[in-house]
PALUMNU-239993 format. One record per residue (C-alpha): z, y negated, x. Coordinates in steps of 0.02 Angstrom, whole numbers, plus 50000, padded with zeros to 5 digits. Each point is the difference from the previous one (the first is absolute). Example, Ala and Ser with C-alpha at 12.3 -4.5 7.8 and 13.67 -1.06 7.14 Angstrom:
// PALUMNU-239993
503905022550615;499674982850069;
***
This chain:
// PALUMNU-239993
499275176750002;500364981250002;498434989250003;499804984850112;499024984749950;500144981750051;498634987049982;500014981250023;498934989149888;499804981549968;499934990349837;498684986650022;499264986749888;498305003650075;500065016749908;500494991449837;501825005750012;501664990849991;501785003550055;500664996249825;498875013049919;500395013050133;501884997449983;499945000349809;499025016449999;501085008950128;501644994949917;499335001649821;500584982449955;499284983949931;499584986250126;499194983449959;498924993750143;500404981550011;498504996650113;498685006949882;500925000449834;499645018649978;501305011549921;500155017150082;500965010949876;500225018450047;501615003349904;499175014549909;499585008850163;500965016250028;500495009650153;501024986650092;501625008150058;500774984750081;499534982450056;501074991250132;499834984150101;500535001350182;500244982850077;500514992950169;501834994950018;499594981349994;498845001049850;500294986449868;500745004949831;498394996549904;499115013950098;501025013049904;498874996149851;498425010750017;498924987649904;500604985250104;499775009650163;498195005049972;499524983349925;500694992150158;498985012250104;498434994849906;500364981450011;500365001150187;498185004550032;498724986349975;498395009050049;498965008249865;499775015550110;501815001150059;500955016350023;501464997849880;500945016550022;500035015850105;500405017449933;500735015450081;499605015049889;501045015350043;500155017749935;501785005849963;500575018050025;500155009749837;501325010550090;501244985549989;500894995449837;499584983549915;501464990850078;499535006850170;498214993949983;500634982749950;501214999450146;498595004850120;498844986749929;501304986150005;500485004650178;498204998950057;499724983749905;501594992950077;499335003450175;498354991649957;500924984749935;501154999250151;498555001650123;498784987849920;501184988249906;498995001449840;500515004749822;499655017449931;499725005349819;500365018749996;499365010149851;500115019049987;498755008849885;500025017449928;498525011950018;498574995649882;499675009849842;498895014850034;500134997950188;501035008350136;501805000149937;500594998250181;499144983250020;501544989050000;499534984050088;500554982150028;499144983250015;500844987750119;499214983049969;500374987650141;499794981250008;498824994550138;501224986350050;501775000850066;501354995649873;501434988950060;501294988549924;498644986749975;498815012149915;498385007850061;499544994350174;498865006150139;498775014449981;500445017650058;498474999750111;500575014350111;499355012149866;498324990949997;499784998850188;498485009950059;500885005650158;501745003549934;499705003649816;499315017850011;501335005150127;501364992749889;499355009849849;500035016050105;501794996050048;500494998349817;499115016349958;501015008850133;501614991449946;499775005049817;499715018150051;501624999850102;500954991849857;499335012549875;500475014750110;501754992850022;500244999149811;499335017749978;501225006050133;501454990849916;499545008749837;500025017150087;498155002349970;498975009950127;498374990549969;499374987650129;498534987850007;498884994250142;499094983449998;498645006250118;498325006849945;499795018849986;498874999650152;501334990950102;501285012949943;498845014250058;499905006949823;498345008049952;499984995749817;498844990249889;500934984249950;500144994949820;499084985749919;501004984649947;499174995449835;500864983449963;500414992849829;498224997049938;499385017850035;501625007849936;499894989949838;498175005249977;500415018550021;501504998549883;498974991449863;498415010350011;500545016750071;498504998950118;499985000250190;499954982450069;498704994150124;501424996450121;500505018450001;498195005350022;499744987950144;501625005950078;499445018149992;498344995650082;500894990950141;501085014950050;498945003750152;500464999650184;500104982350065;500094992149826;501354987549954;501415009749918;500924994949844;501564996950102;499024988250112;499204991249853;501514989249947;500234993850178;498134996550019;499974990849833;501524990150052;499164995050162;498424994949909;501034989449881;500924992250145;498354995750086;499324992649839;501584989949975;499944993550179;498174995349980;500414990549841;501474991350084;498914994750148;498734992949879;501394991049907;500674993150165;498284992950040;499924992049828;501734992750026;499464992950169;498484992049917;501134992649866;501194993550133;498574991250089;499404992749836;501734993149960;500184993350177;498434989449974;500624992449836;500384981649986;501664993949929;499194997149829;499245017550000;501665007650050;500884990549861;498755006849872;500175017650071;501904999049989;499924993949820;498835014349953;501125012950085;501574992949922;499175000449830;499605018550023;501865004450006;500234997149812;501815005850007;500454994549823;498425007549925;500245016550090;501835001049947;499514996449820;498635013450004;501135013350077;500045015049880;501905001550008;500214981449966;498775000649855;500925014949924;501714991750019;499374983149938;499175008049848;501635008649952;501004983950025;498764990149894;500055013049861;501904999949994;500024981050009;498814999149852;501075012449902;501594990450036;499204983449952;499335007549839;501755006649954;500814983250036;498654991049900;500265011949854;501884996950004;499744981150009;498815000449852;501225010049893;501454988550044;498944984549966;499495006849830;501845003449958;500504982250049;498624992349894;500525010549851;501834995250022;499584981450000;498955002449844;501335010549910;501724994350060;500985007249851;499165016950012;500305000050188;501864996349972;500125013949871;499125011750121;501164995450143;501565002349891;499425017149946;499994995149816;498135002449994;498735007350122;498294992550035;498675013450035;498964987450099;501454995250114;500485018250026;498205004250046;499864985550122;501695003950076;499485018250023;498334994850077;500824987750119;501345012450052;498765013950031;498864988450099;501444993550106;500575017850037;498225004850048;499874984950115;501685004750078;499425017850031;498384993950079;500874987150111;500685012150134;498365009450005;499064983650017;501174994650141;499755016750089;498124998549979;500044982350072;501005006450147;498755014150027;498574987549995;500854989450133;500325015450105;498195005949982;499394982650049;501164999650150;499425017350058;498174995549973;500194983450090;500915008350146;498635013150016;498624987249987;500844988550125;500135014750119;498175004249969;499414982350033;501084997950156;498475002650113;499064986649902;501494988050015;500045003450187;498144996150008;500304984049901;501364994650120;498835002950146;498584990549915;501154985549957;500554998750181;498185000550054;499594986649870;501354988550069;499385002550178;498174997549950;500444984449900;500954992750149;498525003550116;498784992249878;501094984549979;500144998350189;498125002050018;499664987049865;501204987850083;499165002750168;498294997649919;500574983749921;500704993750165;498395004750089;498964991149870;501084984550016;499775000450189;498105001949980;499924985549877;501074989150116;498895004150150;498434996549897;500734983049954;500324996050183;498225005050047;499234989149863;501114985550051;499555002250184;498155000549952;500194983749906;500954991750143;498695005850126;498594993649892;500884983149989;500234999450189;501885001649990;500125016250100;499254994950168;500865012850110;499435015449903;499505014850109;498225006550003;500395015749898;500934989549872;498554987649991;498795014249967;501155006849863;500224982949918;498144996550006;499715016549909;501274995349865;499224982749977;498295008049978;500585011349858;499104995749837;500834994149841;501514989549955;501725001550083;500675013649884;498475010950032;500214997550187;501845004549983;499575016549915;498755004150137;501264996050137;501335010849915;498775014549990;499664998150187;501865001450039;500225017649929;500075007750175;501724997950085;499234998150174;498864986249937;501504990949925;500945001650164;498534993050101;499734985249883;501854995949995;500034999950191;498554987650003;500934988449880;501705001450086;499744985450122;499644988649852;501485005549892;500844982950005;498444991449932;499645013349868;501815001049940;500234981449992;500864996049836;500255018449959;501465005550108;499255017350025;499265009250148;498395009650010;500205017649931;499265014350097;
***
C-alpha cells in the first residue's frame, strides 16, 4: 500500500543551521557559503536520484546556479536568528517508477512555486541502506522570499502567519494526496493515499512511528532499537499524539518559534530605527561610513573560493609561460654573445661547413622554450578568461547579496542630508537670535547711559525701573553686558523690553541706521 507523509520544517540560524548547508547536503554538491566562508562539500554523499531547481517565470538567470541562489537567500536575511529556508519533506510512492516519482515531485514543487512565488530546490533520495526499501522521498527546499526579476524580495509570510499558516499547510497536505492519487491512477495502480489521520479515516489501527534521520541512522549503525522507536511505542495509547500528527505538530511548533523570533527581531529593528532617528548629522555620517566599509566588495570577490581557484591556476600558468620565455631569451642571448666573440666560427656554422655544439644546444633550448611558451599561451588566456568570469559571477552575487545594505545606505544618506539641512537651519536661526539679543542688550545699555545722563526725560515708569536696575549692576560695562544678555534668554522678556524701548528708537538708533530688534 502507498504510504503518505508530508511535513513542513524551517531552516533557521537560531538552530545553528544555514540554507547553503541544507542545499549542499540534499543535492550532494559543494557550496561555499559567502557569508561565513564555510565550505559545505557533500559530493561523496550517495542516494541522490535527482536534483532540480524550479523557479518562477520571471526569475533572473543567476538563480539557475544553486550556489548563487542559496547564498543570495542567506545574504537577504540580516538577523542572526532568521529563518533562511523552508522545507517540504514528502514520501514518494514505491509503486511508481523512478520517472513517475520525479514527475510527481516536480509537479508538486511547481504548484508551490506558482502559489508562493519562491524558488524550490527539489532533491529526490533513495531509501537508506538497511532501512525500508520503499522509503523513496523528496526534499523540497524553498526560499523564504519571493523571487522576481530583481532577485529575492518580500517574505512569504503567509506560511508563517499564525492564523493562516496551519490551514495553508493542511491545504497543501490535501493537495499532495490528490496529486499523488492522480499519478497512481495515471500509472494504472490501484493504491491510493489519504492525508488524514487514521482516526479521522475511521481506521482502527495503531499508526506507525516516524523515526526521522537521526534515529534511523542510529539503528542502522548500531543495530539497536532507538529511543525514538521506544518512545513511539509507549505513546501508542488512546488520546496520544500519533506519528502522523507529529510532523504537523512539529511544523506548527517551528512556525510559532519562528514567529516569536521574528517579533523579537521586529522589536529590535524598531529600537534601532529610533536610535538612528536620534542621530545627529555627524553621527549619521560616521554610521554611513562604517556601514559602507562593511560591504568590502573587492575583498569578498578576492576571497571567493571560485575566484581563488581560477586566479591560482592563472598565476601558475603565467609563471610557467614567463619561465619558458625567460629560458628562450637566455639561450638566444648566450648564442648572440658567442657569435660576437667567434664571428668566423659562427659564419662556418651558418654555412654548414662546420657545426658548433654550443650554438646547436642554445638553438634547441630556445626553440623548445618558445614552443612550450606557445603551448601555454592559449591555456593561460583561457585561465585568465575564467578568472574574469569567476570574478564577474562573484561580484554579481555579492552585489545582489548586499542590495539590502545598499538600500539601507541610500535611506541613511537621504536622512543625513535632511538632518544636515535641519541642523544648518537651526544654527542659522540660533545665530540670528543671538545677534538680536546682543543688539537689544546694546540698546538697553545705551538707554541706561542716556537716562543716567538725563538725556531720556520722557522714559516711562517701567522703563525707568528697568534702566535703574541695569545701572545698579556691578562691574565694568562688559560684565554688565553679559548679565543683560543672560537676562534676555526668555523670548517674552525680550519682547517686553523691546516694547519699552520702541518709543525711543530714534534716539537709540541715532548714527546707526538700525531699528530695535525684538
